[in-house]
C-alpha positions as a printed NumPy array, in Angstrom:
array([[ 21.443,  24.538, -38.825],
       [ 22.444,  21.104, -40.036],
       [ 21.611,  18.202, -37.821],
       [ 23.88 ,  15.763, -39.652],
       [ 26.672,  15.941, -37.129],
       [ 24.529,  15.091, -34.194],
       [ 23.754,  11.508, -35.402],
       [ 20.481,   9.648, -34.871],
       [ 20.069,  10.094, -31.133],
       [ 21.125,  13.711, -31.303],
       [ 18.49 ,  14.412, -33.96 ],
       [ 15.745,  12.592, -32.003],
       [ 16.584,  14.594, -28.836],
       [ 16.592,  17.867, -30.873],
       [ 13.174,  16.997, -32.332],
       [ 11.689,  16.091, -28.959],
       [ 12.791,  19.481, -27.467],
       [ 11.495,  21.292, -30.505],
       [  8.049,  19.551, -30.115],
       [  8.02 ,  20.375, -26.424],
       [  8.716,  24.067, -27.053],
       [  5.956,  24.188, -29.624],
       [  3.495,  22.266, -27.515],
       [  4.454,  22.218, -23.761],
       [  2.064,  19.373, -23.088],
       [  3.688,  17.031, -25.545],
       [  5.85 ,  15.223, -22.998],
       [  5.281,  16.987, -19.77 ],
       [  4.925,  15.517, -16.401],
       [  1.187,  16.377, -16.216],
       [ -0.911,  15.569, -19.189],
       [ -1.582,  14.963, -22.918],
       [  0.399,  12.437, -24.962],
       [  2.693,  11.124, -22.196],
       [  0.256,  10.659, -19.267],
       [ -2.939,  10.116, -21.17 ],
       [ -4.789,  12.616, -18.986],
       [ -7.482,  14.822, -20.559],
       [ -6.31 ,  18.339, -21.614],
       [ -9.055,  19.811, -19.265],
       [ -7.653,  18.104, -16.224],
       [ -6.952,  20.821, -13.718],
       [ -3.876,  21.155, -11.503],
       [ -2.858,  23.875,  -8.965],
       [  0.763,  24.781,  -8.828],
       [  3.264,  25.357,  -6.037],
       [  6.635,  26.946,  -6.313],
       [  9.734,  25.295,  -4.799],
       [ 13.452,  25.632,  -5.077],
       [ 14.835,  22.591,  -6.767],
       [ 18.264,  21.642,  -8.127],
       [ 18.813,  20.666, -11.72 ],
       [ 21.28 ,  18.148, -13.081],
       [ 24.169,  20.598, -12.69 ],
       [ 23.321,  21.151,  -8.984],
       [ 22.166,  24.759,  -9.791],
       [ 19.238,  25.996,  -7.76 ],
       [ 16.142,  27.381,  -9.525],
       [ 12.515,  28.066,  -8.711],
       [ 10.128,  25.6  , -10.329],
       [  6.416,  25.281, -10.365],
       [  5.19 ,  21.82 ,  -9.634],
       [  1.768,  20.369, -10.352],
       [ -0.567,  19.685,  -7.495],
       [ -3.646,  17.591,  -8.49 ],
       [ -6.94 ,  19.243,  -7.414],
       [ -9.613,  17.107,  -5.521],
       [-12.554,  15.803,  -7.264],
       [-14.721,  17.05 ,  -4.395],
       [-13.964,  14.754,  -1.413],
       [-10.576,  16.192,  -0.654],
       [ -8.813,  13.119,  -2.17 ],
       [ -7.349,  13.095,  -5.77 ],
       [ -8.539,  10.655,  -8.35 ],
       [ -6.032,   7.758,  -8.502],
       [ -5.984,   4.251,  -9.924],
       [ -5.45 ,   2.033,  -6.849],
       [ -4.875,  -1.075,  -8.854],
       [ -1.36 ,   0.401,  -9.519],
       [ -1.313,  -0.915, -13.025],
       [ -0.438,   2.399, -14.779],
       [  3.062,   1.912, -16.107],
       [  3.142,   5.527, -17.482],
       [  2.456,   7.023, -14.007],
       [  4.767,   4.531, -12.301],
       [  7.864,   5.371, -14.373],
       [  7.238,   9.009, -15.439],
       [ 10.374,  10.028, -13.305],
       [ 12.598,   7.529, -15.104],
       [ 14.415,   7.839, -18.452],
       [ 14.347,   4.784, -20.699],
       [ 17.835,   3.685, -19.644],
       [ 16.666,   3.556, -15.971],
       [ 13.549,   1.618, -16.982],
       [ 15.663,  -0.844, -18.875],
       [ 18.14 ,  -1.241, -15.977],
       [ 15.264,  -1.772, -13.533],
       [ 13.817,  -4.504, -15.727],
       [ 17.192,  -6.21 , -16.055],
       [ 18.036,  -6.023, -12.349],
       [ 14.588,  -7.364, -11.174],
       [ 14.923, -10.163, -13.789],
       [ 18.244, -11.186, -12.327],
       [ 16.741, -11.031,  -8.797],
       [ 14.201, -13.641, -10.045],
       [ 16.99 , -16.235, -10.649],
       [ 17.351, -18.196,  -7.452],
       [ 20.85 , -19.478,  -8.298],
       [ 22.181, -15.924,  -8.678],
       [ 20.409, -14.655,  -5.594],
       [ 21.516, -17.473,  -3.332],
       [ 25.082, -17.129,  -4.425],
       [ 25.238, -13.346,  -4.857],
       [ 28.06 , -12.724,  -2.366],
       [ 30.265, -15.249,  -4.032],
       [ 29.438, -13.928,  -7.506],
       [ 30.158, -10.333,  -6.425],
       [ 33.469, -11.358,  -4.908],
       [ 34.64 , -13.213,  -8.061],
       [ 33.417, -10.436, -10.338],
       [ 35.397,  -7.861,  -8.453],
       [ 38.535, -10.117,  -8.637],
       [ 38.163, -10.824, -12.323],
       [ 37.085,  -7.368, -13.531],
       [ 39.259,  -5.311, -11.25 ],
       [ 38.164,  -2.467,  -9.022],
       [ 37.498,   0.127, -11.854],
       [ 35.473,  -2.145, -14.153],
       [ 33.651,  -3.773, -11.246],
       [ 32.587,  -0.334, -10.041],
       [ 31.205,   0.51 , -13.552],
       [ 29.451,  -2.757, -13.826],
       [ 27.747,  -2.19 , -10.427],
       [ 26.777,   1.398, -11.221],
       [ 25.096,   0.133, -14.433],
       [ 23.174,  -2.629, -12.563],
       [ 22.482,  -3.325,  -8.859],
       [ 24.225,  -0.331,  -7.304],
       [ 22.56 ,   2.033,  -9.824],
       [ 19.155,   0.681,  -9.154],
       [ 19.102,   0.305,  -5.337],
       [ 21.569,   3.027,  -4.227],
       [ 21.243,   6.719,  -4.885],
       [ 25.   ,   7.495,  -5.033],
       [ 28.229,   7.76 ,  -3.13 ],
       [ 27.919,  11.145,  -1.425],
       [ 25.843,  14.284,  -1.094],
       [ 26.849,  15.654,  -4.58 ],
       [ 25.793,  12.428,  -6.32 ],
       [ 22.545,  11.888,  -4.416],
       [ 21.208,  15.486,  -4.622],
       [ 20.045,  15.22 ,  -8.219],
       [ 18.309,  11.971,  -7.447],
       [ 16.424,  13.367,  -4.43 ],
       [ 15.559,  16.544,  -6.316],
       [ 14.207,  14.551,  -9.32 ],
       [ 12.102,  12.277,  -7.006],
       [ 10.817,  15.282,  -5.223],
       [  9.698,  16.833,  -8.574],
       [  7.588,  13.771,  -9.117],
       [  6.023,  13.818,  -5.616],
       [  8.346,  11.513,  -3.621],
       [ 10.495,  12.705,  -0.668],
       [ 13.378,  10.995,   1.011],
       [ 14.546,   9.178,   4.128],
       [ 18.399,   9.086,   3.866],
       [ 20.505,   6.245,   5.162],
       [ 24.232,   5.933,   4.904],
       [ 24.241,   2.279,   4.111],
       [ 27.889,   1.307,   4.616],
       [ 28.309,  -1.959,   6.463],
       [ 31.231,  -3.984,   7.548],
       [ 31.299,  -7.327,   5.753],
       [ 32.53 ,  -9.5  ,   8.67 ],
       [ 32.413, -13.324,   8.942],
       [ 29.865, -15.221,  11.105],
       [ 32.683, -16.106,  13.502],
       [ 33.621, -12.404,  13.968],
       [ 30.034, -11.419,  14.289],
       [ 29.415, -14.019,  16.973],
       [ 32.399, -13.032,  18.99 ],
       [ 31.601,  -9.348,  18.764],
       [ 28.034,  -9.997,  19.862],
       [ 29.012, -12.117,  22.811],
       [ 31.561,  -9.556,  23.973],
       [ 28.962,  -6.807,  23.738],
       [ 26.164,  -8.654,  25.4  ],
       [ 27.72 ,  -9.879,  28.677],
       [ 28.059,  -7.588,  31.622],
       [ 31.361,  -6.293,  32.899],
       [ 31.64 ,  -9.076,  35.457],
       [ 31.073, -11.658,  32.694],
       [ 27.642, -12.578,  33.917],
       [ 24.091, -12.233,  32.941],
       [ 21.988, -10.196,  35.363],
       [ 18.642, -11.86 ,  35.267],
       [ 17.327, -13.426,  38.438],
       [ 15.501, -16.748,  38.771],
       [ 12.291, -14.736,  39.266],
       [ 12.677, -13.409,  35.782],
       [ 13.127, -16.685,  33.951],
       [ 10.203, -15.903,  31.603],
       [ 12.559, -13.075,  30.393],
       [ 15.337, -15.417,  29.431],
       [ 14.957, -13.929,  25.94 ],
       [ 16.936, -10.883,  27.289],
       [ 20.106, -12.928,  27.358],
       [ 22.639, -13.48 ,  24.586],
       [ 22.981, -16.931,  23.121],
       [ 25.926, -17.958,  20.999],
       [ 23.74 , -19.834,  18.432],
       [ 21.836, -16.61 ,  17.781],
       [ 24.741, -14.225,  18.153],
       [ 25.08 , -13.424,  14.442],
       [ 21.884, -11.276,  14.228],
       [ 22.173, -11.174,  10.401],
       [ 20.945, -14.827,  10.049],
       [ 17.578, -15.129,   8.402],
       [ 17.337, -11.323,   8.088],
       [ 17.351,  -9.798,   4.593],
       [ 15.731,  -6.46 ,   5.016],
       [ 17.502,  -4.812,   7.912],
       [ 21.109,  -3.718,   8.654],
       [ 22.906,  -5.083,  11.72 ],
       [ 25.42 ,  -3.235,  13.919],
       [ 27.912,  -5.198,  16.096],
       [ 29.485,  -3.625,  19.125],
       [ 33.294,  -3.263,  19.035],
       [ 33.882,  -0.541,  21.677],
       [ 32.934,   2.924,  22.815],
       [ 35.18 ,   4.543,  20.166],
       [ 33.345,   2.698,  17.443],
       [ 29.947,   3.974,  18.874],
       [ 31.341,   7.454,  18.748],
       [ 32.285,   6.954,  15.066],
       [ 28.774,   5.621,  14.381],
       [ 27.32 ,   8.772,  15.887],
       [ 29.477,  11.064,  13.764],
       [ 28.42 ,   9.111,  10.669],
       [ 24.76 ,   9.709,  11.625],
       [ 25.467,  13.434,  12.16 ],
       [ 26.91 ,  13.616,   8.65 ],
       [ 23.817,  11.908,   7.325],
       [ 21.688,  14.501,   9.031],
       [ 23.778,  17.181,   7.245],
       [ 23.054,  15.421,   4.04 ],
       [ 19.374,  15.428,   4.632],
       [ 19.415,  19.064,   5.632],
       [ 21.375,  20.037,   2.453],
       [ 19.41 ,  17.903,   0.069],
       [ 15.703,  17.841,   1.14 ],
       [ 14.896,  21.425,   2.211],
       [ 13.385,  20.279,   5.477],
       [ 11.265,  17.486,   4.052],
       [ 13.435,  14.525,   4.722],
       [ 14.3  ,  12.048,   7.463],
       [ 17.47 ,  10.469,   8.672],
       [ 17.231,   6.783,   9.651],
       [ 18.827,   5.68 ,  12.9  ],
       [ 19.454,   2.331,  14.631],
       [ 20.088,   2.699,  18.365],
       [ 22.29 ,  -0.511,  18.441],
       [ 24.819,   1.643,  16.492],
       [ 25.148,   4.078,  19.452],
       [ 25.801,   1.864,  22.477],
       [ 26.624,  -1.491,  24.035],
       [ 23.766,  -3.984,  23.315],
       [ 24.079,  -5.503,  26.793],
       [ 22.645,  -2.218,  28.237],
       [ 19.61 ,  -2.462,  25.943],
       [ 19.121,  -6.123,  26.991],
       [ 19.28 ,  -5.102,  30.736],
       [ 16.959,  -2.191,  30.279],
       [ 14.526,  -4.248,  28.202],
       [ 14.51 ,  -7.005,  30.846],
       [ 13.754,  -4.392,  33.558],
       [ 10.914,  -2.856,  31.457],
       [  9.291,  -6.162,  30.864],
       [  9.67 ,  -7.249,  34.45 ],
       [  8.104,  -3.954,  35.618],
       [  5.277,  -4.478,  33.162],
       [  4.776,  -8.06 ,  34.335],
       [  4.578,  -6.78 ,  37.944],
       [  2.128,  -4.23 ,  36.965],
       [ -0.187,  -6.988,  35.784],
       [ -0.003,  -8.611,  39.191],
       [ -1.144,  -5.371,  40.766],
       [ -3.692,  -4.185,  38.25 ],
       [ -4.865,  -7.501,  36.772],
       [ -4.834,  -8.629,  33.157],
       [ -8.406,  -7.915,  32.108],
       [ -9.172,  -5.316,  29.572],
       [ -6.946,  -2.741,  27.567],
       [ -3.558,  -2.54 ,  29.275],
       [ -3.409,   1.257,  28.905],
       [ -6.727,   1.495,  30.903],
       [ -5.825,  -0.603,  33.908],
       [ -5.109,   0.9  ,  37.267],
       [ -4.938,   0.287,  40.952],
       [ -5.163,   2.272,  44.27 ],
       [ -2.914,   2.348,  47.3  ],
       [ -4.904,  -0.259,  49.304],
       [ -4.668,  -2.633,  46.251],
       [ -0.932,  -1.997,  46.18 ],
       [ -0.432,  -2.903,  49.825],
       [ -2.645,  -5.987,  49.66 ],
       [ -0.801,  -7.3  ,  46.541],
       [  2.641,  -6.747,  48.143],
       [  1.534,  -8.776,  51.102],
       [  0.227, -11.62 ,  48.875],
       [  3.656, -11.633,  47.193],
       [  5.568, -11.878,  50.472],
       [  7.027,  -8.407,  50.192],
       [  7.356,  -6.889,  53.711],
       [  7.121,  -3.128,  53.626],
       [  6.136,  -0.749,  56.409],
       [  3.065,   1.408,  55.923],
       [  5.294,   4.407,  55.577],
       [  7.428,   2.668,  52.901],
       [  4.28 ,   1.481,  51.125],
       [  2.92 ,   5.04 ,  51.083],
       [  6.321,   6.374,  49.915],
       [  6.525,   3.903,  47.028],
       [  2.942,   4.566,  45.941],
       [  3.473,   8.312,  45.981],
       [  6.641,   7.762,  43.749],
       [  4.594,   5.686,  41.385],
       [  1.576,   8.007,  41.243],
       [  3.241,  10.708,  39.138],
       [ -0.132,  12.373,  38.314],
       [ -0.975,  12.507,  42.047],
       [ -4.644,  11.347,  41.339],
       [ -4.665,   8.475,  43.945],
       [ -4.414,   5.839,  41.161],
       [ -1.502,   4.147,  39.286],
       [ -1.99 ,   3.292,  35.734],
       [  0.573,   1.828,  33.262],
       [  1.964,   5.235,  32.378],
       [  2.647,   6.064,  36.039],
       [  4.069,   2.527,  36.537],
       [  6.535,   2.912,  33.695],
       [  8.105,   5.752,  35.671],
       [  9.541,   2.952,  37.843],
       [ 12.531,   2.63 ,  35.644],
       [ 13.463,   6.246,  36.218],
       [ 13.789,   5.615,  39.968],
       [ 16.16 ,   2.658,  39.398],
       [ 18.53 ,   3.534,  42.194],
       [ 15.784,   3.659,  44.923],
       [ 14.064,   0.642,  43.378],
       [ 17.186,  -1.597,  43.597],
       [ 17.67 ,  -0.688,  47.278],
       [ 14.065,  -0.844,  48.423],
       [ 11.811,  -2.904,  46.237],
       [ 12.904,  -6.463,  46.811],
       [ 10.991,  -9.623,  45.937],
       [ 11.425, -13.242,  46.977],
       [ 13.586, -15.537,  44.902],
       [ 11.831, -18.801,  45.001],
       [ 14.985, -20.827,  44.083],
       [ 17.245, -19.361,  46.846],
       [ 14.856, -18.072,  49.351],
       [ 16.676, -14.755,  49.352],
       [ 15.199, -11.324,  48.67 ],
       [ 16.412, -10.02 ,  45.349],
       [ 16.057,  -6.544,  43.829],
       [ 13.549,  -6.405,  41.098],
       [ 16.063,  -4.499,  38.885],
       [ 19.801,  -5.078,  39.176],
       [ 21.761,  -1.895,  39.464],
       [ 24.551,  -1.24 ,  36.941],
       [ 28.245,  -1.45 ,  37.699],
       [ 30.335,   1.735,  37.536],
       [ 31.694,   0.916,  34.   ],
       [ 28.201,   0.035,  32.794],
       [ 26.824,   3.279,  34.29 ],
       [ 29.459,   5.116,  32.326],
       [ 28.627,   3.249,  29.107],
       [ 24.882,   3.916,  29.69 ],
       [ 25.641,   7.613,  30.115],
       [ 27.656,   7.529,  26.915],
       [ 24.812,   5.845,  24.988],
       [ 22.253,   8.324,  26.227],
       [ 24.638,  11.191,  25.442],
       [ 24.98 ,   9.956,  21.854],
       [ 21.231,   9.479,  21.352],
       [ 20.532,  12.916,  22.786],
       [ 23.206,  14.575,  20.611],
       [ 21.837,  12.899,  17.39 ],
       [ 18.283,  14.05 ,  18.09 ],
       [ 19.272,  17.564,  19.298],
       [ 21.459,  18.102,  16.178],
       [ 18.651,  16.869,  13.912],
       [ 16.155,  19.251,  15.616],
       [ 18.59 ,  22.14 ,  15.175],
       [ 19.12 ,  21.239,  11.507],
       [ 15.356,  21.067,  10.705],
       [ 15.707,  17.228,  10.096],
       [ 13.445,  14.507,  11.493],
       [ 14.729,  11.263,  12.908],
       [ 13.26 ,   7.788,  12.116],
       [ 14.346,   5.267,  14.801],
       [ 14.261,   1.778,  13.292],
       [ 12.811,  -1.157,  15.117],
       [ 15.073,  -4.102,  15.955],
       [ 14.749,  -7.518,  17.614],
       [ 12.256,  -8.075,  20.378],
       [ 14.942,  -8.547,  23.098],
       [ 16.254,  -4.931,  22.374],
       [ 13.022,  -3.356,  21.369],
       [ 11.449,  -2.437,  24.777],
       [ 14.465,  -0.327,  25.562],
       [ 14.707,   1.227,  22.118],
       [ 11.09 ,   2.159,  22.301],
       [ 11.453,   3.602,  25.758],
       [ 14.537,   5.722,  24.844],
       [ 12.718,   6.883,  21.688],
       [  9.638,   7.971,  23.677],
       [ 12.006,   9.855,  26.08 ],
       [ 13.353,  11.659,  23.064],
       [  9.885,  12.515,  21.935],
       [  9.069,  13.833,  25.262],
       [ 12.038,  16.177,  25.078],
       [ 12.087,  17.175,  21.397],
       [  8.515,  16.736,  20.073],
       [  7.202,  19.734,  21.736],
       [  6.623,  21.992,  18.747],
       [  6.489,  19.335,  15.889],
       [  7.231,  15.701,  15.374],
       [ 10.981,  15.485,  15.225],
       [ 11.342,  11.874,  16.471],
       [  9.486,   8.905,  15.029],
       [  9.29 ,   5.45 ,  16.611],
       [  8.801,   2.296,  14.669],
       [  6.1  ,  -0.348,  15.413],
       [  6.27 ,  -3.905,  14.004],
       [  2.792,  -5.175,  13.39 ],
       [  3.903,  -8.819,  13.195],
       [  4.248,  -8.685,  17.008],
       [  1.394,  -9.824,  19.24 ],
       [  1.905,  -6.729,  21.47 ],
       [  2.038,  -4.197,  18.496],
       [ -1.4  ,  -2.68 ,  19.096],
       [ -1.032,  -2.429,  22.896],
       [  2.438,  -0.914,  22.563],
       [  1.251,   1.719,  20.172],
       [ -1.787,   2.64 ,  22.285],
       [  0.277,   2.971,  25.367],
       [  2.694,   5.365,  23.584],
       [ -0.063,   7.401,  22.011],
       [ -1.682,   7.688,  25.404],
       [  1.549,   9.064,  26.882],
       [  1.913,  11.625,  24.127],
       [ -1.719,  12.741,  24.767],
       [ -1.282,  12.923,  28.493],
       [  1.892,  14.972,  28.302],
       [  0.809,  16.834,  25.179],
       [  3.694,  16.258,  22.897],
       [  3.724,  15.396,  19.198],
       [  3.575,  11.692,  18.4  ],
       [  5.464,  10.303,  15.403],
       [  5.371,   6.726,  14.237],
       [  6.368,   4.419,  11.348],
       [  4.216,   1.325,  10.998],
       [  5.832,  -1.779,   9.443],
       [  5.068,  -5.414,   9.291],
       [  8.559,  -6.463,  10.593],
       [ 11.964,  -7.7  ,   9.404],
       [ 12.973, -10.5  ,  11.837],
       [ 10.153, -12.946,  11.769],
       [ 12.151, -16.238,  10.983],
       [ 14.892, -15.315,  13.328],
       [ 12.454, -14.401,  16.191],
       [ 10.419, -17.611,  15.801],
       [ 13.491, -19.88 ,  15.693],
       [ 15.063, -18.189,  18.741],
       [ 11.803, -18.46 ,  20.822],
       [ 11.474, -22.073,  19.913],
       [ 15.075, -22.992,  20.681],
       [ 15.15 , -21.063,  24.04 ],
       [ 11.615, -21.962,  25.127],
       [  9.871, -18.72 ,  25.593],
       [  6.526, -17.631,  23.951],
       [  6.674, -16.872,  20.223],
       [  6.196, -13.029,  20.044],
       [  5.058, -13.208,  16.387],
       [  1.467, -13.35 ,  15.168],
       [  0.69 , -16.84 ,  13.894],
       [ -0.174, -16.005,  10.302],
       [  0.234, -13.393,   7.652],
       [ -3.464, -12.747,   7.807],
       [ -3.32 , -12.013,  11.595],
       [ -0.382,  -9.651,  10.984],
       [ -2.451,  -7.883,   8.309],
       [ -5.399,  -7.737,  10.743],
       [ -3.003,  -6.223,  13.452],
       [ -1.644,  -3.743,  10.926],
       [ -5.077,  -2.527,   9.867],
       [ -6.275,  -2.435,  13.437],
       [ -3.363,  -0.125,  14.401],
       [ -4.182,   2.088,  11.381],
       [ -7.807,   2.346,  12.286],
       [ -7.023,   3.433,  15.83 ],
       [ -4.421,   5.949,  14.611],
       [ -6.872,   7.592,  12.237],
       [ -9.455,   7.742,  15.064],
       [ -6.995,   9.363,  17.38 ],
       [ -5.776,  11.882,  14.685],
       [ -9.306,  13.248,  14.779],
       [ -9.499,  13.083,  18.589],
       [ -6.464,  15.247,  19.135],
       [ -5.575,  18.602,  17.684],
       [ -4.822,  18.029,  13.952],
       [ -1.138,  17.538,  13.455],
       [ -0.292,  16.211,  16.922],
       [ -0.049,  12.682,  15.433],
       [  1.958,  11.93 ,  12.265],
       [  2.284,   8.395,  10.946],
       [  4.199,   6.718,   8.084],
       [  2.512,   3.649,   6.625],
       [  5.758,   1.832,   5.513],
       [  4.671,  -1.06 ,   3.349],
       [  4.972,  -2.533,  -0.123],
       [  1.679,  -4.334,   0.304],
       [ -0.809,  -2.85 ,  -2.137],
       [ -3.906,  -4.117,  -0.215],
       [ -2.686,  -2.28 ,   2.891],
       [ -2.182,   0.928,   0.892],
       [ -5.617,   0.677,  -0.611],
       [ -7.087,   0.094,   2.888],
       [ -5.205,   3.183,   4.18 ],
       [ -6.511,   5.449,   1.46 ],
       [-10.101,   4.249,   1.896],
       [ -9.876,   4.671,   5.688],
       [ -8.386,   8.193,   5.309],
       [-11.532,   9.051,   3.25 ],
       [-13.845,   7.478,   5.867],
       [-12.211,   9.424,   8.709],
       [-11.977,  12.68 ,   6.817],
       [ -8.137,  12.746,   6.841],
       [ -6.952,  14.544,   3.648],
       [ -3.674,  14.141,   1.767],
       [ -2.981,  17.799,   2.338],
       [ -3.199,  17.384,   6.146],
       [  0.206,  15.681,   5.88 ],
       [ -0.534,  13.54 ,   8.934],
       [ -0.434,  10.189,   7.015],
       [  2.349,   9.432,   4.605],
       [  3.524,   6.284,   2.794],
       [  7.048,   4.784,   2.578],
       [  8.854,   2.371,   0.288],
       [ 12.396,   1.365,  -0.421],
       [ 14.359,   3.095,  -3.157],
       [ 14.435,   0.846,  -6.253],
       [ 11.291,  -1.131,  -5.254],
       [  7.56 ,  -0.651,  -5.566],
       [  7.769,   2.392,  -7.849],
       [  4.331,   1.487,  -9.286],
       [  2.971,   2.492,  -5.835],
       [  5.2  ,   5.256,  -4.672],
       [  5.105,   7.533,  -7.755],
       [  1.425,   7.442,  -8.673],
       [  0.59 ,   8.199,  -4.98 ],
       [  3.121,  11.008,  -4.806],
       [  2.091,  12.432,  -8.218],
       [ -1.591,  12.392,  -7.09 ],
       [ -0.689,  14.494,  -4.054],
       [ -0.312,  11.982,  -1.242],
       [  2.747,  12.327,   1.029],
       [  5.228,   9.593,  -0.033],
       [  8.772,   8.869,   0.922],
       [ 11.508,   6.58 ,  -0.384],
       [ 14.075,   5.055,   1.94 ],
       [ 17.146,   6.157,   0.104],
       [ 20.491,   4.421,   0.771],
       [ 23.823,   5.928,  -0.252],
       [ 27.514,   5.212,   0.102],
       [ 30.637,   4.066,  -1.831],
       [ 30.14 ,   1.065,  -4.096],
       [ 32.54 ,  -1.32 ,  -2.197],
       [ 31.122,  -0.491,   1.194],
       [ 27.398,  -1.019,   0.514],
       [ 27.786,  -4.508,  -1.026],
       [ 26.186,  -6.182,   2.07 ],
       [ 23.139,  -3.901,   1.617],
       [ 22.975,  -4.801,  -2.098],
       [ 23.141,  -8.433,  -1.195],
       [ 20.109,  -8.093,   1.093],
       [ 18.115,  -6.23 ,  -1.506],
       [ 18.785,  -8.943,  -4.002],
       [ 17.606, -11.657,  -1.526],
       [ 14.508,  -9.589,  -0.481],
       [ 13.436,  -9.216,  -4.132],
       [ 14.066, -12.913,  -4.744],
       [ 11.843, -13.818,  -1.865],
       [  8.935, -11.639,  -3.254],
       [  8.537, -13.244,  -6.639],
       [  4.892, -12.343,  -7.095],
       [  5.489,  -8.605,  -6.508],
       [  8.635,  -8.594,  -8.638],
       [  6.688, -10.341, -11.474],
       [  4.181,  -7.517, -11.488],
       [  6.902,  -4.843, -11.485],
       [  8.776,  -6.531, -14.306],
       [  5.52 ,  -6.729, -16.289],
       [  4.929,  -3.019, -15.837],
       [  8.475,  -2.13 , -16.707],
       [  8.213,  -4.232, -19.88 ],
       [  4.943,  -2.558, -20.819],
       [  6.498,   0.824, -20.399],
       [  9.426,  -0.039, -22.585],
       [  7.152,  -1.27 , -25.331],
       [  4.844,   1.831, -24.953],
       [  7.775,   4.215, -25.306],
       [  9.072,   2.469, -28.343],
       [  5.687,   2.288, -30.044],
       [  4.903,   5.922, -29.365],
       [  8.252,   7.359, -30.341],
       [  9.205,   8.254, -26.773],
       [ 12.304,   6.069, -26.406],
       [ 14.332,   9.145, -25.639],
       [ 12.071,  10.481, -23.012],
       [ 14.004,  12.588, -20.514],
       [ 12.195,  13.331, -17.213],
       [ 14.639,  16.201, -16.278],
       [ 13.307,  18.155, -19.277],
       [  9.686,  17.491, -18.291],
       [  8.546,  20.542, -16.345],
       [  5.19 ,  22.157, -16.253],
       [  4.91 ,  25.375, -18.167],
       [  5.527,  28.309, -15.932]])
């Protein structure tokens, strides 16, 4: 057959396919010329159902690296291997990635990206603008518009060892003024007041302030929801349910759906619940003291009565005994923090009975203010939405990753997430909470929650991150005069992160294997190296699937794919949605990359090295979809 009519690229593709048929290792995903691995390198194989580029299902054997003897695969933890990093990408994708990250290194473009996108759309028109975005930023940072577009991307990544957390990343692009008004409407009670007593002034952070109402300010790596009304929350819930359907259809039970609880209810309710939780914790300190690990502190009934007297709270012996019995949920004669947190669940009794003196007015005030009728209805609506999302995910075989948010919402978000764990994590980890290690309380919060999971014998799921709101949190604390919740330095945050990881690995071995599952969500290569080494020290194997790694789609491929291809459990946070409606997300990704010039510089260098390597070795037309291990 003559090849003349195919032209140069057609001939080259035909030649590569011919060579691959003659020698299956010529450009395979496992060894020989492409990877540089020795022909004697051994791999096990596992059979999975995957989808090809035509969305046709077929059984495929995937390589699984075999341990060198310690249960961990051999891997270059310097993450300098460009071949392993970009084995899943064709040359067009490598070139696009290099160009996009190069543009993200130009401060003028990054700082004015919204204006540039707006004018580009106006000049090019909708059709050409869409094509341009697909060829650049959208194509690099977003997997596609809908399930049909994202399925091949997810399948291809899975073939190369990387699973997916799906997030429908559509955002409303509203002005600062609109965001401010929406936040203030959503963060004031139905009577137009803030319900925080004088006693709780240290908790003034649980109020809304106009100068910080636009929660997008100084935040580049997290999406923000603003409350409109209950109908909008219902719409958000249905969007999340559709996202769960997408995960179920695309990932064969291996994926997650990402959820923000501020999408599902009025933020004022989260503020009130957070204020109540923190007040209750502060009161616990007054009864149990502040020495030692918070999760180990406790007090007895006589301590309880004495402390109430010291505080000027007048309760009869019968009432004191009644309250202590309510608090002592384990009925062991002692109240610890896990018992004490039950206080929120008896809110109605608490607001009627447990009163404390207000120093400013001389009156007795309830520790926790009861909700109005409309607020109770809104709270029920929010809890119903949260429950429906998790229940639907559990029925669909999908896991839920609840994202962390600002510290003035987070106590309530964490408590609601733990309640969902209690209910749904009985047979496996369906719900995962997120812990931000830039917070001074990160270690204590995680230990308390792991203790609760152990005591009540449910599966504990967590994602560990550094945090997304540092500048905003610090500025807010400074302006409103409450203690800065953020660790003082990057090094102290790293120390916190590593301390949390060490304790997690210790507890993984202390409980039945599989009862704790944790995602190490970081782009920091030192932390990933630390995690791998500590897994070895604690005897936690990649095949145990209790520790996994997570990075953002379009970023840090030099870490994700070598880890995944070596046999570690790795996830990409994969956004999807229509081009026009994900522009706010793309704007944040551009800013985030522009703020991490050192990491971007390394990625650009590796991408450039891979381009040069493919050209010099005649692999410019390398096609990862054709690279399958011989069956």
